[in-house]
C-alpha positions as CSV (number, residue, x, y, z in Angstrom):
1,M,-135.5,88.5,14.4
2,R,-136.1,86.0,17.1
3,H,-138.6,86.8,19.9
4,I,-136.2,85.8,22.6
5,I,-132.4,86.4,22.6
6,E,-130.3,84.9,25.5
7,T,-126.9,85.8,26.7
8,D,-124.9,84.5,29.6
9,R,-126.7,86.6,32.2
10,L,-129.7,88.1,30.3
11,V,-132.8,87.4,28.4
12,L,-134.1,89.9,25.8
13,R,-137.8,89.3,25.1
14,Q,-140.7,91.0,23.4
15,L,-142.6,93.8,25.2
16,Q,-145.7,92.9,27.2
17,D,-148.4,95.1,28.5
18,C,-147.4,94.3,32.1
19,D,-144.0,95.9,31.4
20,A,-145.6,99.4,31.5
21,A,-145.4,99.7,35.3
22,R,-141.6,99.1,35.3
23,I,-141.0,101.4,32.4
24,S,-142.9,104.1,34.2
25,E,-141.1,103.4,37.5
26,Y,-137.5,103.4,36.1
27,G,-138.4,106.1,33.4
28,T,-139.6,108.5,36.1
29,D,-136.0,108.7,37.5
30,I,-134.9,112.0,36.1
31,D,-131.3,110.7,35.6
32,V,-132.7,108.0,33.3
33,A,-135.4,110.1,31.6
34,R,-133.1,113.0,30.7
35,M,-130.7,110.8,28.8
36,T,-133.4,109.7,26.4
37,G,-135.1,111.8,23.8
38,S,-138.5,110.4,24.2
39,F,-139.2,109.9,28.0
40,P,-141.2,112.7,29.6
41,H,-140.6,113.5,33.3
42,P,-142.4,112.3,35.2
43,F,-143.2,109.2,33.2
44,P,-146.8,108.2,34.2
45,L,-148.1,104.7,33.6
46,L,-150.4,105.9,30.8
47,S,-147.3,107.3,28.9
48,A,-145.5,104.0,29.4
49,E,-148.5,102.1,28.0
50,F,-148.6,104.4,25.0
51,K,-144.8,103.9,24.5
52,I,-145.4,100.1,24.4
53,M,-148.2,100.6,21.8
54,D,-146.1,102.9,19.7
55,L,-143.1,100.5,19.7
56,R,-145.3,97.6,18.7
57,A,-146.8,99.7,15.9
58,Q,-143.3,100.5,14.7
59,Q,-142.4,96.8,14.9
60,R,-145.5,95.8,12.8
61,R,-144.3,98.4,10.2
62,G,-140.9,96.8,10.1
63,L,-139.2,99.9,11.6
64,A,-138.3,98.6,15.1
65,H,-137.1,95.6,17.0
66,P,-137.7,96.5,20.7
67,Y,-136.6,94.1,23.4
68,V,-137.2,94.1,27.1
69,V,-133.9,93.3,29.0
70,T,-134.3,90.9,31.9
71,R,-131.9,89.0,34.0
72,K,-131.9,85.2,33.6
73,G,-134.2,83.6,36.1
74,D,-136.1,86.8,36.7
75,D,-138.6,88.0,34.1
76,E,-138.7,91.6,35.5
77,L,-137.8,94.4,33.1
78,I,-134.5,96.1,34.0
79,G,-134.3,98.1,30.8
80,V,-135.0,98.2,27.0
81,S,-132.7,97.7,24.0
82,D,-134.1,98.6,20.6
83,L,-133.1,98.7,16.9
84,F,-135.2,101.2,15.0
85,K,-135.3,103.2,11.8
86,R,-136.4,106.8,11.8
87,N,-137.8,106.2,8.3
88,P,-137.8,103.2,5.9
89,D,-134.6,104.4,4.1
90,S,-132.5,105.2,7.1
91,L,-129.9,103.0,8.8
92,W,-130.8,100.8,11.8
93,E,-130.2,102.8,15.0
94,I,-129.6,101.2,18.4
95,G,-131.2,102.7,21.4
96,Y,-131.2,101.6,25.0
97,W,-131.8,102.5,28.6
98,I,-131.5,100.7,31.9
99,G,-133.0,101.3,35.4
100,R,-130.7,103.0,37.9
101,P,-130.4,99.9,40.2
102,F,-128.7,98.0,37.4
103,W,-126.2,100.6,36.3
104,G,-122.5,99.6,36.3
105,H,-123.0,95.9,35.8
106,G,-122.3,95.7,32.1
107,Y,-125.9,94.7,31.3
108,V,-126.4,97.3,28.5
109,T,-123.2,96.3,26.8
110,E,-124.1,92.6,27.0
111,A,-127.7,93.3,25.8
112,C,-126.6,95.5,22.9
113,T,-123.9,93.1,21.8
114,A,-126.5,90.3,21.5
115,L,-129.0,92.6,19.7
116,L,-126.4,93.7,17.2
117,R,-125.3,90.1,16.6
118,E,-128.9,89.1,16.1
119,A,-129.4,92.0,13.6
120,D,-126.4,91.0,11.6
121,I,-127.8,87.5,11.3
122,H,-131.4,88.4,10.5
123,L,-131.2,91.9,8.9
124,G,-127.8,91.4,7.3
125,P,-124.5,93.0,8.1
126,Q,-124.7,96.8,7.5
127,D,-123.7,100.0,9.2
128,R,-125.5,100.8,12.4
129,I,-125.9,104.2,14.0
130,A,-126.5,105.6,17.5
131,G,-126.7,108.9,19.3
132,V,-126.1,110.0,22.8
133,F,-126.4,113.3,24.7
134,T,-122.8,114.4,25.3
135,D,-123.3,114.6,29.1
136,N,-124.1,110.9,29.1
137,L,-120.6,109.6,29.5
138,G,-121.7,106.1,30.5
139,S,-123.7,105.6,27.3
140,A,-120.8,106.9,25.1
141,Q,-118.5,104.4,26.8
142,V,-121.0,101.6,26.0
143,L,-120.9,102.6,22.3
144,K,-117.2,102.6,22.3
145,K,-117.1,99.1,23.8
146,L,-119.5,98.0,21.0
147,G,-117.1,99.3,18.4
148,F,-119.0,102.5,17.5
149,E,-117.0,105.6,16.5
150,K,-118.0,109.3,16.5
151,S,-119.7,110.4,13.3
152,G,-119.4,114.1,12.7
153,P,-119.4,117.0,15.1
154,P,-121.8,117.3,18.0
155,D,-125.3,118.5,17.2
156,V,-128.5,119.2,19.2
157,Y,-131.4,116.8,19.9
158,F,-134.6,117.4,21.9
159,S,-135.1,115.7,25.2
160,M,-138.7,115.4,26.5
161,A,-137.5,115.2,30.1
162,R,-135.3,118.3,29.8
163,L,-138.0,120.1,27.8
164,A,-135.1,121.5,25.8
165,K,-132.6,120.6,23.1
166,A,-129.2,119.3,24.4
167,E,-125.9,118.7,22.7
168,S,-125.7,115.2,21.3
169,Q,-123.1,113.1,19.4
170,D,-123.8,110.7,16.6
171,Y,-121.9,107.4,16.3
172,I,-121.5,104.8,13.6
173,L,-120.6,101.1,13.7
174,R,-119.2,100.1,10.3
175,A,-120.3,96.7,9.0
176,S,-117.7,94.1,8.9
177,S,-116.7,93.1,5.4
C-alpha cells in the first residue's frame, strides 16, 4: 500500500516518532480511550511510543497498515486509521479513532473510505471486518456509511481504558463482485 493517501481534505501518512505526543494527548481523553480496546487511561507518552513501535512491528510482519490522519496543509495528527489482521489467516479489520476536537466533521468516514479503496487496489477486493462497542453510536454510524452490516449478535470485548469487558458489535463489509 502507498505510504501517503490523499483525499479532498485529508492526508493519511505513515506513523512517525513525533506523533506519540498527539496520540498521548488525544488518547488520554477518556471519551476517546474508552471506545478503543487498546488505549489505557490515562495514555502516557511512553505508552504512545510503545503503541507506535508495536504498530510498526505489525506492519513489518505484513499484519497492519496504520496511517496517521492529518488535514491537508497541516501535518499534525488528528487521528489514526488502520487495517490490521489479528493473525495471518484472519480477514483485514479496519480500526480508527479521532481526537475530540475533530469529531463531527466527517473526517473518519473520509479517511476510512480512502483506506478501504487503497486496500482493494493493493490487497485485492475481499471482505473486511470491524468491531465497535455498542455504546459508540458515532462509530457504528461511520461503519454503516462505509457499507458495513452487523455480523452476528453482540459479544463482549475488553477495553483497557474501562478496565473491563464491554458489549461490542461485529460488522462486515462484503467484497464487491
